[in-house]
C-alpha positions as CSV (number, residue, x, y, z in Angstrom):
1,M,-25.5,18.1,18.9
2,H,-28.6,16.0,18.6
3,A,-28.1,12.4,19.6
4,S,-30.3,11.4,22.5
5,I,-32.0,8.3,21.2
6,Y,-28.8,6.9,19.8
7,I,-27.0,7.5,23.1
8,A,-29.8,5.6,24.8
9,T,-29.4,2.7,22.5
10,L,-25.6,2.5,22.9
11,V,-25.8,2.8,26.7
12,A,-28.5,0.2,27.0
13,T,-26.3,-2.1,25.0
14,L,-23.9,-2.4,27.9
15,F,-26.0,-4.9,29.8
16,G,-29.2,-5.2,27.8
17,V,-31.3,-3.5,30.4
18,P,-34.7,-5.3,30.5
19,A,-37.9,-3.4,30.3
20,T,-40.0,-3.6,33.5
21,A,-43.4,-2.5,32.5
22,T,-46.2,-5.1,32.5
23,G,-46.2,-7.0,29.2
24,D,-42.6,-5.8,28.3
25,S,-40.7,-8.1,30.6
26,C,-39.2,-10.1,27.8
27,K,-37.9,-7.1,25.9
28,L,-34.5,-5.5,26.2
29,Y,-34.5,-1.7,25.9
30,S,-31.5,-1.7,23.6
31,Q,-33.2,-4.0,21.1
32,W,-36.5,-2.2,21.5
33,M,-34.9,1.1,20.8
34,A,-33.0,-0.3,17.9
35,S,-36.2,-1.7,16.3
36,S,-37.8,1.7,16.9
37,I,-35.0,3.5,15.1
38,I,-35.2,1.1,12.2
39,S,-39.0,1.6,11.9
40,R,-38.5,5.4,11.8
41,E,-35.5,5.1,9.4
42,Q,-33.4,7.2,11.6
43,G,-29.7,7.4,11.1
44,I,-30.0,7.4,7.3
45,M,-28.5,10.5,5.7
46,T,-30.8,12.3,3.3
47,G,-29.2,15.7,3.0
48,A,-32.2,17.3,4.5
49,G,-31.3,16.9,8.2
50,G,-28.8,19.7,8.6
51,S,-25.2,19.6,9.9
52,S,-26.0,17.1,12.7
53,E,-27.3,14.5,10.2
54,A,-23.8,13.0,9.8
55,L,-23.5,12.4,13.6
56,Q,-26.9,10.8,13.7
57,A,-25.9,8.3,11.1
58,G,-22.5,7.6,12.6
59,F,-23.9,7.1,16.1
60,V,-26.5,4.7,14.8
61,Q,-23.8,2.7,13.1
62,K,-21.7,2.6,16.3
63,A,-24.6,1.7,18.5
64,F,-25.8,-1.1,16.1
65,T,-22.3,-2.4,15.8
66,A,-22.1,-2.8,19.5
67,L,-25.5,-4.4,19.6
68,S,-24.4,-6.9,16.9
69,A,-21.4,-7.8,19.0
70,Y,-23.4,-8.3,22.2
71,Y,-26.3,-10.1,20.6
72,P,-24.9,-12.0,17.6
73,N,-28.2,-13.8,17.1
74,K,-29.6,-10.4,16.1
75,A,-26.7,-9.5,13.8
76,S,-28.7,-10.4,10.7
77,T,-31.1,-7.5,11.7
78,Y,-28.6,-4.9,12.7
79,E,-25.8,-5.4,10.2
80,P,-27.9,-4.7,7.1
81,Y,-29.1,-1.4,8.7
82,I,-25.5,-0.5,9.5
83,Q,-24.7,-1.0,5.8
84,K,-27.8,1.0,4.8
85,S,-26.8,3.9,7.1
86,A,-23.1,3.8,6.0
87,F,-24.0,3.7,2.3
88,S,-26.3,6.7,2.7
89,T,-23.3,8.7,4.0
90,T,-21.2,7.9,0.9
91,H,-23.4,10.3,-1.1
92,F,-22.5,13.2,1.2
93,L,-19.1,12.4,2.8
94,S,-17.0,11.2,-0.1
95,N,-15.6,14.6,-1.1
96,A,-12.9,15.5,1.4
97,S,-12.8,19.3,0.7
98,Y,-16.6,19.6,0.9
99,N,-17.3,17.5,4.0
100,A,-14.3,19.1,5.8
101,L,-15.9,22.5,5.4
102,S,-19.6,21.6,5.5
103,Y,-20.0,19.2,8.4
104,P,-18.7,19.4,12.0
105,M,-16.0,17.0,13.2
106,D,-18.9,14.7,14.1
107,R,-18.8,13.5,10.4
108,L,-15.9,11.3,11.5
109,S,-18.3,9.1,13.5
110,N,-19.1,7.4,10.2
111,G,-15.5,6.4,9.7
112,N,-15.5,3.2,11.7
113,A,-18.4,1.6,9.8
114,V,-17.1,2.5,6.3
115,L,-13.7,1.2,7.3
116,A,-15.3,-2.1,8.4
117,L,-17.3,-2.4,5.2
118,S,-14.3,-1.8,2.9
119,R,-11.1,-3.6,2.1
120,A,-7.9,-1.7,2.8
121,N,-7.0,-1.3,-0.9
122,G,-10.5,-1.5,-2.4
123,T,-12.3,1.1,-4.4
124,S,-15.8,0.6,-3.1
125,P,-17.9,3.6,-2.1
126,Y,-17.1,2.7,1.6
127,R,-13.3,2.9,1.0
128,I,-13.6,6.1,-0.9
129,T,-15.6,7.6,1.9
130,A,-13.1,6.4,4.5
131,E,-10.3,8.0,2.6
132,A,-12.2,11.2,2.2
133,L,-12.9,11.3,5.9
134,R,-9.3,10.8,6.7
135,Q,-8.2,13.5,4.3
136,S,-10.8,15.8,5.8
137,I,-8.9,15.7,9.1
138,T,-5.8,17.1,7.2
139,L,-8.0,19.7,5.5
140,N,-9.9,20.7,8.7
141,R,-9.1,24.2,9.7
142,R,-6.9,24.7,12.8
143,N,-6.0,27.4,15.1
144,S,-2.5,28.8,15.7
145,E,-1.8,26.1,18.3
146,N,-2.8,23.4,15.7
147,G,-6.0,22.7,17.5
148,L,-8.9,21.6,15.2
149,W,-11.8,23.8,14.7
150,Y,-15.0,22.0,15.7
151,F,-17.0,23.5,12.9
152,V,-17.2,26.8,11.1
153,Y,-17.0,28.9,14.2
154,P,-13.7,30.7,13.9
155,Y,-10.9,29.3,16.0
156,W,-13.3,27.5,18.4
157,S,-12.6,24.0,19.5
158,Y,-15.2,21.9,21.3
159,L,-14.9,18.8,23.4
160,D,-17.8,17.3,21.3
161,G,-15.8,16.4,18.3
162,M,-13.4,14.1,20.1
163,Y,-15.9,11.2,20.3
164,S,-15.8,11.1,16.5
165,L,-12.2,12.0,15.9
166,G,-10.3,9.9,18.4
167,P,-11.6,6.3,17.5
168,F,-11.6,6.9,13.8
169,Y,-8.3,8.6,13.5
170,S,-6.7,5.8,15.5
171,L,-8.5,3.0,13.7
172,Y,-7.7,4.3,10.3
173,T,-4.0,4.9,11.1
174,L,-3.5,1.5,12.7
175,T,-5.4,-0.6,10.1
176,T,-4.5,1.1,6.8
177,P,-1.2,-0.1,5.3
178,S,1.4,2.6,4.9
179,K,4.9,2.6,3.7
180,N,5.6,5.7,5.7
181,S,5.8,4.8,9.4
182,S,6.7,8.3,10.4
183,A,3.5,9.6,8.9
184,A,1.5,7.0,10.9
185,A,3.3,8.0,14.1
186,A,2.6,11.7,13.4
187,A,-1.1,10.9,12.9
188,L,-1.3,9.2,16.3
189,D,0.7,12.0,17.9
190,D,-1.8,14.5,16.4
191,M,-4.8,12.4,17.7
192,V,-3.4,12.5,21.3
193,Y,-2.5,16.2,20.9
194,Q,-6.1,17.1,20.1
195,F,-7.2,15.6,23.4
196,D,-4.3,17.3,25.2
197,I,-4.9,20.8,23.9
198,L,-8.6,20.7,24.8
199,W,-7.7,19.5,28.3
200,E,-5.1,22.2,28.6
201,H,-7.5,25.0,27.8
202,T,-10.7,23.8,29.4
203,Y,-9.7,21.8,32.5
204,N,-10.7,23.4,35.8
205,A,-8.5,22.2,38.6
206,S,-11.0,23.3,41.3
207,T,-13.8,21.0,40.0
208,G,-11.8,18.5,38.0
209,L,-14.1,19.0,35.1
210,L,-13.8,20.4,31.5
211,T,-15.8,23.2,30.1
212,H,-17.5,23.0,26.7
213,G,-14.7,24.4,24.6
214,Y,-12.3,27.3,24.0
215,D,-11.6,30.2,21.6
216,A,-7.9,30.3,20.7
217,L,-8.2,34.0,19.9
218,R,-9.9,34.9,23.2
219,K,-12.3,37.1,21.2
220,A,-15.6,35.3,21.9
221,V,-17.8,37.1,24.4
222,W,-17.7,34.1,26.6
223,A,-13.9,33.4,26.4
224,D,-11.7,33.5,29.4
225,Q,-9.0,36.0,28.6
226,V,-6.2,33.7,29.9
227,T,-7.3,30.2,28.8
228,G,-9.9,31.1,26.1
229,A,-12.3,28.6,27.8
230,S,-16.0,28.8,27.9
231,P,-17.5,29.4,31.3
232,Y,-19.8,26.3,31.9
233,V,-19.5,22.5,32.1
234,W,-22.2,21.3,29.6
235,G,-23.0,17.7,30.5
236,R,-23.3,16.2,27.0
237,S,-20.1,17.9,25.8
238,L,-18.2,16.4,28.8
239,G,-19.9,13.1,28.1
240,W,-18.7,13.1,24.5
241,Y,-15.1,13.7,25.7
242,T,-15.3,11.1,28.4
243,M,-16.7,8.5,26.0
244,A,-14.0,9.5,23.4
245,L,-11.2,8.8,25.9
246,L,-12.7,5.4,26.7
247,D,-13.4,4.3,23.1
248,T,-10.1,5.6,21.8
249,I,-8.1,3.7,24.4
250,E,-10.2,0.6,23.5
251,T,-9.3,1.0,19.8
252,L,-5.6,1.5,20.6
253,D,-5.6,-1.6,22.7
254,K,-7.4,-3.8,20.2
255,E,-5.1,-2.7,17.4
256,K,-2.0,-3.2,19.6
257,A,-0.8,0.4,19.3
258,P,2.4,1.4,21.1
259,S,1.5,2.0,24.8
260,K,2.7,5.6,24.8
261,Y,-0.4,6.6,22.9
262,R,-2.8,5.3,25.5
263,T,-0.9,6.5,28.6
264,S,-2.0,10.1,28.3
265,L,-5.6,9.2,27.5
266,L,-5.9,6.7,30.3
267,E,-4.5,9.2,32.8
268,K,-7.2,11.8,31.7
269,F,-9.9,9.2,31.9
270,Q,-8.9,8.1,35.4
271,T,-8.6,11.8,36.5
272,L,-12.0,12.8,35.1
273,I,-14.1,9.9,36.4
274,P,-13.8,10.8,40.1
275,A,-14.9,14.3,39.3
276,V,-17.9,12.9,37.3
277,I,-18.7,10.7,40.3
278,K,-18.5,13.6,42.7
279,N,-21.0,15.6,40.7
280,V,-23.8,12.9,40.4
281,D,-27.1,14.0,41.9
282,S,-27.5,12.0,45.1
283,E,-31.3,12.1,45.0
284,T,-31.9,11.0,41.4
285,G,-28.7,9.3,40.4
286,G,-28.5,11.5,37.3
287,W,-26.3,14.4,36.2
288,W,-27.3,18.0,35.7
289,Q,-27.4,19.9,32.4
290,V,-24.7,22.3,33.8
291,V,-22.8,19.6,35.7
292,D,-21.2,21.6,38.5
293,Q,-24.2,23.9,39.2
294,A,-26.4,21.4,41.1
295,E,-29.8,22.7,42.0
296,R,-29.1,26.2,40.8
297,E,-32.4,27.7,39.6
298,G,-33.4,26.5,36.2
299,N,-30.9,23.6,36.1
300,Y,-32.3,20.1,35.5
301,I,-31.2,16.5,35.3
302,E,-30.3,15.9,31.7
303,S,-30.9,12.4,30.3
304,S,-28.3,12.2,27.5
305,A,-25.4,13.3,29.7
306,T,-26.6,10.8,32.3
307,A,-26.6,8.1,29.7
308,M,-23.0,9.0,28.6
309,F,-21.6,9.0,32.1
310,S,-23.4,5.7,32.8
311,Y,-21.7,4.3,29.7
312,S,-18.3,5.6,30.7
313,L,-18.6,4.2,34.3
314,L,-19.8,0.8,33.3
315,K,-17.6,0.2,30.3
316,G,-14.6,1.7,32.1
317,V,-15.0,-1.0,34.8
318,R,-15.7,-3.8,32.2
319,L,-12.5,-3.0,30.3
320,G,-10.4,-2.5,33.4
321,Y,-9.6,1.2,32.8
322,L,-10.7,2.3,36.2
323,P,-8.7,1.5,39.4
324,S,-10.2,-1.2,41.6
325,E,-11.0,1.2,44.4
326,L,-13.5,3.0,42.1
327,A,-15.0,-0.1,40.5
328,T,-17.8,-0.8,43.0
329,T,-18.9,2.9,43.1
330,A,-18.7,3.1,39.3
331,I,-20.9,0.0,38.9
332,N,-23.4,1.2,41.5
333,L,-23.7,4.6,40.0
334,G,-23.8,3.4,36.4
335,T,-26.5,0.8,37.1
336,R,-28.5,3.3,39.1
337,A,-28.3,5.8,36.3
338,Q,-29.5,3.1,33.9
339,K,-32.6,2.6,36.1
340,L,-33.3,6.3,36.1
341,L,-33.1,6.4,32.3
342,T,-35.4,3.5,31.7
343,D,-37.9,4.4,34.5
344,S,-38.0,8.2,33.9
345,F,-36.9,9.1,30.3
346,V,-37.9,6.3,28.0
347,V,-41.2,7.1,26.3
348,K,-43.5,4.2,25.2
349,E,-45.3,5.3,22.1
350,A,-48.8,4.2,21.0
351,D,-47.5,2.4,18.0
352,G,-45.3,0.1,20.1
353,T,-42.0,1.9,19.6
354,I,-40.1,3.9,22.2
355,S,-38.4,7.2,22.1
356,Y,-36.5,9.3,24.6
357,N,-37.3,12.3,26.8
358,G,-35.6,14.9,29.0
359,T,-32.6,15.7,26.8
360,V,-31.4,19.1,25.8
361,A,-31.9,19.7,22.1
362,V,-28.6,21.5,21.5
363,C,-26.2,23.7,23.4
364,S,-23.9,25.8,21.2
365,L,-21.2,28.3,22.0
366,N,-22.4,30.2,19.0
367,S,-24.2,32.6,21.4
368,T,-23.4,34.4,24.6
369,A,-23.0,31.0,26.4
370,T,-24.5,32.4,29.6
371,Y,-25.9,30.1,32.2
372,E,-29.4,31.0,31.0
373,V,-28.6,30.2,27.4
374,S,-27.1,26.9,28.4
375,L,-30.5,25.8,29.8
376,F,-33.2,27.0,27.4
377,A,-33.2,24.3,24.7
378,L,-34.7,21.3,26.7
379,E,-36.6,18.8,24.6
380,L,-39.4,17.9,26.9
381,I,-41.4,15.6,24.6
382,P,-39.5,14.7,21.4
383,T,-41.6,13.4,18.6
384,V,-40.9,10.0,17.2
385,T,-39.9,11.5,13.9
386,S,-37.6,14.1,15.2
387,A,-33.9,14.0,14.4
388,V,-33.1,13.9,18.1
């Protein structure tokens, strides 16, 4: 999935990391990246951007929503762009049957903004789209264990989709009036179950990490014949899942959901973070493309996964979701990763905007999923107009 610039924006939002280059000392990278995105009109769905376009829009909305919360004096800049991005999605995501089949689960990342822009019983394009996105979860194809297919790949479930599914599924269920309390409980149970079944199939007890996904039929060339799991830990996929746990727990807490729904997710987050910490590269402070294959030939420090893990560490401490004995380490590693990102991966363009470097373009299981295939798609120099 393509989301590197948006990840950088959201991560920089945590502490408003200042730029350090001469002449840039008064700028915050988060705001600088946001203005760059606006100038390029990224995160606006046009229908010409392929299946990842919905994720790009949803991620911009979430990043800009966080920016508005942290910098309310800038809300008048970011909120209209959130609305512009969300409105653009209503042309493509308001038909449940179509978007359930034509876009990956990442489409659901747009759900938070369209919910915020609509009234619970309204008939605005935003509410229609929110309802369609929710219905698309019900229509989404599932395997024999009731696990959601990530996209059109038969019976394959990826970690990636949970970042979009978990927060929206929770927020919709907890904020939409319903006369059927059992249906709402079933929806929250299903949300937690999707985290659980991915964990069950992809968790490796020896590393403490999760591989990219699994094939419920065990027919893919890469599938483990016992678990169905893919063979490698892709950094960004693990990053999506880690952030998904964190943001879903936050949503459950804000909406005062029964504690039983957060318990399983919090346990996973607190189990996963020590393994993430263990696999940081001690020399650079970043994380590898194939996370548990440090310094293997061809492997490289991958910037979007590094951003995601930095986000998870710093926000996990800020919200109190990590035990106190991990807090200092998490803060140190998270801030060190921020410095690596801003010093080594932010690209200052001639027109005064910034873009992002050193991220893998995409890593799909729709292949042999060998180690070599997991490495080949590095974006060395993304153009400012690319749909990163």
